[in-house]
C-alpha positions in Angstrom: 0.2 -0.1 -0.1 3.1 2.5 0.5 4.2 2.0 -2.6 1.1 2.7 -3.8 0.7 5.5 -2.4 4.2 6.5 -3.3 3.5 5.6 -6.6 0.8 7.6 -7.2 2.6 11.0 -5.2 5.9 10.4 -7.8 3.5 10.3 -10.6 1.4 13.5 -9.5 4.5 15.3 -9.0 6.5 14.8 -12.1 3.0 15.0 -14.5 1.8 17.9 -12.9 4.8 19.7 -14.1 2.8 21.2 -17.1 0.7 23.6 -15.5 3.3 25.2 -13.7 5.8 25.1 -16.6 2.8 26.9 -18.8 2.1 29.3 -15.9 5.5 30.7 -15.1 7.2 30.6 -18.2 7.5 33.6 -20.0 4.9 34.3 -23.1 7.1 32.7 -26.3 6.3 34.5 -29.3 3.1 33.6 -29.1 0.9 31.5 -26.7 0.5 28.2 -28.7 0.8 23.8 -28.4 3.9 24.7 -29.6 5.6 26.5 -26.8 3.2 24.5 -24.3 4.5 21.0 -25.8 8.6 22.6 -25.5 8.0 23.7 -21.9 6.6 20.5 -20.9 9.2 18.0 -23.2 12.0 19.9 -21.1 10.4 19.9 -17.8 9.8 15.5 -18.6 13.3 15.6 -19.8 15.0 17.0 -17.1 12.5 14.7 -14.7 14.1 11.5 -16.9 17.9 12.2 -16.8 17.5 12.7 -13.1 15.6 10.2 -12.3 17.4 7.8 -14.6 20.5 8.2 -12.8 18.9 7.4 -9.7 17.8 4.5 -10.5 20.8 3.6 -12.3 22.8 4.3 -9.1 20.2 2.5 -6.9 17.9 0.0 -8.1 18.9 -3.5 -7.0 17.8 -5.3 -10.2 20.5 -4.5 -12.9 17.9 -4.1 -15.5 16.4 -1.6 -14.0 19.4 -0.1 -13.3 20.1 -0.6 -16.9 16.8 1.5 -17.9 17.5 4.1 -15.7 20.5 4.8 -17.2 19.0 4.5 -20.6 16.1 6.7 -19.8 18.3 9.2 -18.6 21.0 8.9 -22.1 17.8 9.0 -24.7 16.2 12.1 -22.6 19.5 13.9 -22.6 19.9 13.7 -26.3 15.9 14.6 -27.0 16.6 17.9 -24.7 19.5 18.8 -26.3 17.1 19.0 -29.5 14.2 21.1 -27.5 16.2 23.3 -26.4 17.5 24.0 -30.0 14.2 24.2 -31.0 13.5 26.4 -28.0 15.9 28.7 -28.7 14.9 28.5 -32.5 11.7 29.6 -31.8 12.3 32.1 -28.9 10.5 29.9 -26.1 11.9 30.5 -22.9 12.6 27.4 -20.9 13.2 26.7 -17.6 16.6 26.0 -16.3 16.1 24.0 -13.6 13.5 21.0 -12.9 10.5 22.7 -11.4 9.2 22.8 -7.8 7.0 18.9 -8.8 10.2 17.2 -10.8 12.1 17.7 -7.8 9.5 16.3 -5.5 10.0 13.2 -7.5 13.4 13.0 -7.1 13.1 13.5 -3.4 10.7 10.6 -3.3 13.2 8.4 -5.5 15.6 9.1 -3.2 14.3 9.1 0.3 12.7 5.3 -1.1 14.4 2.3 0.0 16.8 -0.1 -2.4 14.5 -3.0 -1.3 11.2 -1.0 -2.7 12.5 1.0 -5.4 12.4 -1.5 -8.4 8.6 -1.5 -7.9 8.2 2.0 -7.7 10.6 2.8 -10.4 8.0 0.6 -12.4 5.3 1.9 -11.7 5.8 5.5 -12.1 7.7 5.5 -14.7 4.8 3.4 -16.8 2.8 5.8 -15.7 5.1 8.9 -17.4 5.5 7.1 -20.3 2.4 7.0 -20.8 1.7 10.5 -20.4 4.4 11.5 -22.3 2.6 9.3 -24.9 -0.2 11.7 -24.8 1.6 14.6 -24.9 3.4 13.7 -28.0 0.1 12.7 -30.0 -1.5 16.4 -29.1 1.6 18.5 -30.6 1.6 15.7 -33.6 -2.4 16.9 -33.8 -2.2 20.4 -32.8 1.2 21.4 -34.1 1.9 24.2 -36.4 5.7 24.2 -36.2 7.5 22.1 -37.9 10.9 21.8 -35.6 8.6 21.0 -33.0 6.5 18.2 -34.6 9.6 17.2 -35.9 11.1 16.3 -32.3 7.6 14.9 -31.4 7.6 12.2 -33.9 11.0 11.3 -33.2 10.4 10.7 -29.5 7.5 8.8 -29.5 9.0 5.5 -30.8 11.4 5.9 -27.8 8.8 6.4 -25.6 7.6 3.4 -27.2 10.7 1.6 -26.4 10.8 2.7 -23.1 7.3 1.6 -22.3 7.7 -1.8 -24.1 11.2 -2.9 -22.1 9.4 -0.9 -18.4 6.6 -3.8 -19.3 8.7 -6.5 -19.7 11.3 -5.9 -16.8 8.0 -5.7 -14.9 6.8 -9.3 -16.0 10.0 -11.0 -15.5 
């Protein structure tokens, strides 16, 4: 029961970053789905980088450690593209993970090693499902070709991560 409550807190904390990121960031050239997507993707990438690194060191199962390292590396690569396009479109991004992402980080750090792997699988499955929804929304509503290209490139990565999470959780 404690793990379920902890998972809900992490998902709520990290998945809740979109409204805060949009509300606190200065407006882009115009308020649009593309700017919102870039801000949301950036916070999601920042979260995945730090959460993945924690998993790479803390997880008991070597497969979970490998997943954490892969998620961090993939998110580092994706975030470089997000930052480049945001700079081109003059969309200002937060320089640090926001407070809701930091809450998720604190939960990951405070969870015992014996409970960590299950927490990681549960929260990451939910976070990746949310990322897929955000990406699909950008592909449906976005106007900027460069932003849509980022979304198109990110979707297969999110799908691969989701498959890897399912496989790790079934064994």
